[in-house]
N, C-alpha and C positions, 0 to 999 in steps of 0.2 A: 394089159387088161384095164388098168386104171385109165389110160388114155382113150381106150375104146369106149369105156363107160362114160367118161366126160364128154366125148364127142357125141355119144348117143343122147345124153341129157341136153346138150346144146341144141342138137337137131330137133329134139322133142319140143324144146322151148320155142324154137323158131316156128315150128309147125303150129303150135298153140297160139302164138302171137299172130301168125298169118291167118288162122281160123277166126280169131277175134276181129281182126281188121276186115276180113271178108264178110263177117256177120253184120258189120255196121251198115246202116241204111243212109244213103246220101240224102241230104236235105238242102237243096239250093234255094235260098231265100232272097227275094228282092224286097227290101224294106222301104220305109218311108223316105221322102226326099231329105237329103242331108241338111238342108236349111232348117228343117223342123227338129232341132237338136234335142229338145226334151222328149219328143216321141221316139226319136231314133235311139237315144240313150236307154229308154225303157225297153224298146224292141231288142236291141243288141244284147243287153243283159239277159233278157228272157230267153232268146234263142240259144245263146251260149250255154245257159244252164239247163236247157230243155232235156238233154240226154240224162242228166242226173235227176232232175225233178220228176220226169215222167217214167224213168226206167227203160225208155226205148233207146236202143243204141244208135242214135243218129250221128252222122258225120256232118255237122252243120257248116255251111258256107254262107255267111250272111254279108250282104252289102246293101247300102241304100240304093234306091231305084236309079237315081241320076248317076251314081258311080258306075253302074253297069250299063248305062246308056239307054234305059227304058223311059219312054214318055208315057204319061198318065193315060192318055186315050187308048194306048195299045195294050194295056195290062191284061184285060180279059182274053184277048186273042192269043197273047203270048202264053197265058196260063193254060188255055185250052190246048195249045200246041205242045205243051210240055217243056217250054224253055226254062221254066222254074217249077219247083215243087210247091212253094208257098210264095204268095205275093201280097203285099200291102196295097190295096186298091182304093183309089179315089173314085167313089161310085158315081159322083156327078159327071166326071170326065168320061168314065168308061160306059156310062149309060147311053151314050150315042150309038153303041152297038145294039142296044135293046132298051127301049124306054121303060119297060116293066121295072127295071131296077131303080129308077129314079123315084118310084112310088114310095120308097122308104123315107124320103126326106124332101117332099115337095114344098116349094116356097110358100110360106105363110100358114102352113098346116099346124106346125108345132114350133112356137117361138120361145120356148123355155125348155131347159134340160129335163125336168120331170115329165112334161108332156111328150117330149121327143122320145124318151125311153119307152113309154107305153106304146107309141106308134111303132118304134123299131121292133120291139118284142112281139107285137101283134102281127107284123108283116114278115117276121123272120122265117116261119115255116114255108110260106109261099115263095119267098125270095130264094131260099135254099133249094127248093124243088126246081125252080126255074133255072138257077145257076147250074145245077147238076145236069139238067136236060140240054140246055143251050150251050154251055161252056165247059162241060166236063170238069166241074170244080165243086168243092164242098165249102160251105161257110164255116169258118172257125171263130171269127169275132165280127161284131158290128158295133161301132163306137163313133162318137163325134169329135171333131176338132174343137168344137165349141160354137157359141153364137156367132153367126156370120154378120158382120157389121161393116159400115162404110168408112173408108179412108179417102179423103179428097184433097187435091192440091188447089182446088178452087174454093172460094168461100161458099159454104152452104149453111142454111139455118133449118133445113128440113128437106123432106122428100121432093117438094115442089122445085127446089133449086137444082135437082138432077136433070131437069129438062134441057135438052141440047148438049149434054155432056156425054163423053165416051166413058163407059164404065166397064171395068173388067168383070166378066161373068164366067162361070165354069159349069153351069148346068142349063139345059134347055128351059126349065121352068123359071130359072133366074133371068134368063134372057127375055122371056115373055113378060115377067114383071117389069124389067127395066124399060122395055118398049112401051108398056102401058103407062109408065111414068114419064114418058117423053125422052128417055135417054137412049143412047145407042150402045148396045152390048158389044163388047170386044172379048172374044173367047181366048183366054190365055191360061197356060198352066202356071203354077206358082212361081217357078224360077224366072219366068218371063216378065213378071209384073213390075218389079223394081225398075228395070231399065225403061219399061213402057211409061211408067209414071214420071220418070226422070226426063225422058225425051218429049213428053207431051202426047205420046200415042194414046194414052188414057189419062183422063182427069181424075178418076176415082177407081178404087178397087174394093172388092168385097172379100173379106176373109175374117178369121177369128182374131180377137185382140192378141192372143199369144203368138199366133203365126205371123201377124203383121209386125209384132215387136221383134221376134227373132229374125225375121226377114228384113229388118231395118226400114220398113215402109215409112215410119215417121220422119226419116231423113228426106223423103221426097213428097210428103204430104203434110198438111197443116191442120186439117179439120177432121175430127172423129165423131161420127154419128153412131152411137152404140145401140141402134135399133136392130134387133136380131130378126133376120128373115128366114134362117134355117140353121141347121147344126153341122153342115158339111160332114155327113156320115161317111165313114170309111169302113173297110173290112179287111181281114186277113182270110184269104181263101187258099185252099189246097187243091192241086191237080187231082182229079178223081182217081186216076190210075195209081198215083202215089198213095192216096188214101186207102185204096182197096188192097194194096200190098201189105197193109198192117193187119194184125189180128184184131178181133173185136176187143180184146183186153187192152191192146196197145192204143186203139182208137179211143176207148173210154179214158185211158190214162192221160192222153194228150189233151182231150177235151176239158178235163178238170183243170189243166194248166192254162189252156187258152181262156177259160172262163175267168181265171184270176187276172190274166193279162187284160181282158176286156174291162173288168171292173176297175183296174188301175187306170186305164185310159179314160174311162168315164169320169173317175175321180179327178184326173188331171184337167179334163175339160171344164169341170165345174169349179174347182178350187183356183186354178191358175188364171182364169180370164178376168176376174175382178181385179186382181193385182196388176195384170197387164194393162187394163184400162187406166188404172191409177198411174202406172209408170209411163204409158204413152202420153198422158196429159200432165206429167210433171208434179203429181200430188205427193205430199209428204209421206203418205202411207205406203208408197212404192217400196217393195222389198226384194222380190225375186226376179225382176226383169230390168232391162236397160231403161234408163230414165230419159224421156224426151220432153218436148214442150208443145204438144199439139193442143188446139183449142177443143174442149169438150162441148159438143152441140147437144142441147137439151132435147129429149124425146117428147114430142107433143102427143096428146090424146088423138089429135087429128091424124097424125102419121101412123099411130097404132091401128086406127080404124081403116086407114087406107090400105095397109098391108093385108088385113083380113078381107077387105072388099076385093082386092086384086086376086087373092087366093081363090075366093069363091066364084068370082065373075069371069076371071081370065085364066088363071093358072090351071085349075082343075078341068075346065072344059077343053082347053087346048091339049092337056096331057091325055084326057080321055080319048080324044080323036086320034092322037098319035099312037097311043098304046093299044087301043082296040083295033087299030088297023093291022097290027102284027099278032094280036091275040084277042079274039072276040070276047073272051071272058075277063080281060084285064081290069076294067073299071069295076066290074061286079066283084072280082076277087078283092080289089082294094077296098070297096065299100064294106065288105064283111070283115076285114082285118084292120088295116091302118085307119080307114075312115071311121069304123066303129069306135076305135080307141080315141080318135080325135073329136068325135062327135060331129063329123061331117059326112055328107053323102053327095056323090057325083050323080047328077040326074041325067 
């Protein structure tokens, strides 16, 4: 009798454990590129803790994007197809599938972090609606890598010296800016830039001070022009089918957590980049990044004015033509949201 009772208890325990396992919700996550170790560390810790912090019984499988063989331009299509439940998306790269999304971070529109956050928040509802309709995905976060600045292996003293150079670009509006400045844009994802700079395929690259530092770009470049042209806005998006499987209470619970993740990544973009500039250029104040010996190029008022002029006269009209071709209301939507926040109007 005792053996029968013991066997029954064991069987009941196995059934209960099996039920708990079956109740878990799979969450396949493609995170940021592994070279961006600060962001990946934040992401990994966040997703591993998400079942506990949200109370949703996720079975999380997190890997950086490059580890699972995903290229940045393919992210939205893979998300729409359900290859992953959540993806960290580089919007500038992915916007080649739909120019509407690039409206969150057009070149020259917001060249400091407070201004950029106003633009992002204003554009978020329209961005989310478009993402759900076109790519079967839900916005969880929108955040920047930080100010996008110039790393060059040729001597430069300002924007005029970019003429004739091949410069890494990762958004259509950035390519339009570079062409206006007389440079040749070379579209490369982050992992391809170091060897391109090393081999002379590109003379300059544009990225944030932190990303360039962690990617060791100062090993293959000598001049840093810290003139911000955009914020390289990223996002965490969830496949809409996966999202709709959650209850309203579960959706609300995970959005609370993703808001905290978004705030943490904004804070990183703001706090870490000043130190990265100091470290890239070998200053004594360098603390949290690798120390290099690049030459810091002073930003001139003329260069600041040039970026604004390029935005108003070149970037916005080109983007309007491209985006209105796929959505007749695109530029009007931008004017009412991001444009209003930035104090700009596309005519």
